VOPAGU-2260 file (C-alpha; in pm, 1 decimal, decimal comma):
REM VOPAGU-2260
SITE   aa  ch    i         X         Y         Z
SITE  UNK   A    0     -36,7   -2729,2    1392,9
SITE  UNK   A    1    -224,0   -2525,2    1103,0
SITE  UNK   A    2    -286,6   -2161,5    1160,9
SITE  UNK   A    3    -605,2   -2136,2     987,0
SITE  UNK   A    4    -908,6   -2380,2     909,5
SITE  UNK   A    5   -1078,1   -2365,4     604,2
SITE  UNK   A    6   -1451,4   -2326,0     602,6
SITE  UNK   A    7   -1569,2   -2688,7     483,6
SITE  UNK   A    8   -1289,1   -2844,4     715,0
SITE  UNK   A    9   -1400,8   -3087,4     992,7
SITE  UNK   A   10   -1279,6   -3059,8    1355,4
SITE  UNK   A   11   -1158,2   -3432,4    1364,2
SITE  UNK   A   12    -973,1   -3345,9    1004,1
SITE  UNK   A   13    -797,9   -3065,3    1170,0
SITE  UNK   A   14    -670,4   -3242,7    1461,6
SITE  UNK   A   15    -576,4   -3564,3    1301,5
SITE  UNK   A   16    -248,5   -3634,6    1418,6
SITE  UNK   A   17    -189,2   -3336,8    1588,1
SITE  UNK   A   18     -75,6   -3300,7    1977,4
SITE  UNK   A   19    -307,4   -3087,6    2196,5
SITE  UNK   A   20    -203,0   -2886,2    2518,3
SITE  UNK   A   21    -489,1   -2781,5    2763,0
SITE  UNK   A   22    -412,0   -2596,2    3029,0
SITE  UNK   A   23    -647,6   -2543,1    3323,6
SITE  UNK   A   24    -766,7   -2919,0    3271,1
SITE  UNK   A   25   -1003,6   -2903,1    3586,3
SITE  UNK   A   26   -1217,5   -2625,9    3501,5
SITE  UNK   A   27   -1587,4   -2711,5    3393,9
SITE  UNK   A   28   -1509,4   -2634,1    3018,5
SITE  UNK   A   29   -1175,4   -2823,6    3035,3
SITE  UNK   A   30   -1342,1   -3121,5    3178,3
SITE  UNK   A   31   -1599,9   -3126,3    2909,2
SITE  UNK   A   32   -1294,2   -3061,2    2657,3
SITE  UNK   A   33   -1087,5   -3330,9    2801,4
SITE  UNK   A   34   -1366,5   -3590,5    2757,7
SITE  UNK   A   35   -1511,5   -3507,1    2409,5
SITE  UNK   A   36   -1182,7   -3438,9    2218,0
SITE  UNK   A   37   -1053,8   -3787,1    2202,8
SITE  UNK   A   38   -1406,8   -3926,2    2109,8
SITE  UNK   A   39   -1442,5   -3638,2    1861,7
SITE  UNK   A   40   -1100,1   -3676,3    1739,2
SITE  UNK   A   41    -986,7   -4014,1    1730,3
SITE  UNK   A   42    -670,3   -3965,1    1561,7
SITE  UNK   A   43    -521,3   -3732,6    1779,4
SITE  UNK   A   44    -153,2   -3773,9    1861,9
SITE  UNK   A   45    -161,7   -3707,9    2231,9
SITE  UNK   A   46    -344,7   -3491,1    2463,7
SITE  UNK   A   47    -114,1   -3315,3    2733,3
SITE  UNK   A   48    -277,0   -3155,0    3059,9
SITE  UNK   A   49    -144,9   -2908,2    3295,3
SITE  UNK   A   50    -276,7   -2914,8    3597,3
SITE  UNK   A   51    -132,7   -2829,2    3937,4
SITE  UNK   A   52    -194,3   -2871,3    4293,6
SITE  UNK   A   53    -461,2   -2669,0    4470,0
SITE  UNK   A   54    -647,6   -2644,4    4794,3
SITE  UNK   A   55    -427,3   -2933,5    4982,0
SITE  UNK   A   56    -540,3   -3168,3    4649,6
SITE  UNK   A   57    -248,3   -3314,4    4477,1
SITE  UNK   A   58    -270,8   -3388,1    4092,6
SITE  UNK   A   59    -361,4   -3728,0    4104,4
SITE  UNK   A   60    -661,7   -3643,4    4306,8
SITE  UNK   A   61    -751,8   -3374,0    4050,4
SITE  UNK   A   62    -718,2   -3570,3    3778,9
SITE  UNK   A   63    -923,6   -3823,9    3900,6
SITE  UNK   A   64   -1208,2   -3568,1    3957,3
SITE  UNK   A   65   -1180,4   -3495,6    3586,1
SITE  UNK   A   66   -1294,2   -3855,1    3455,5
SITE  UNK   A   67   -1532,8   -3944,9    3740,0
């Protein structure tokens, strides 16, 4: 991934073909990011979410809550 972005560079161009790792993907800001990033950057290579089990909810349940 590039370390700097030129002022005129569009976000979708910056992330084109890149992989993105999102940690804490179940927080409010992260939920918005997970839903908006693929729409804004359709040429992303992959999005990886790091989600842990919490308060008796397994990862599958927490992931479903993100996309509901």
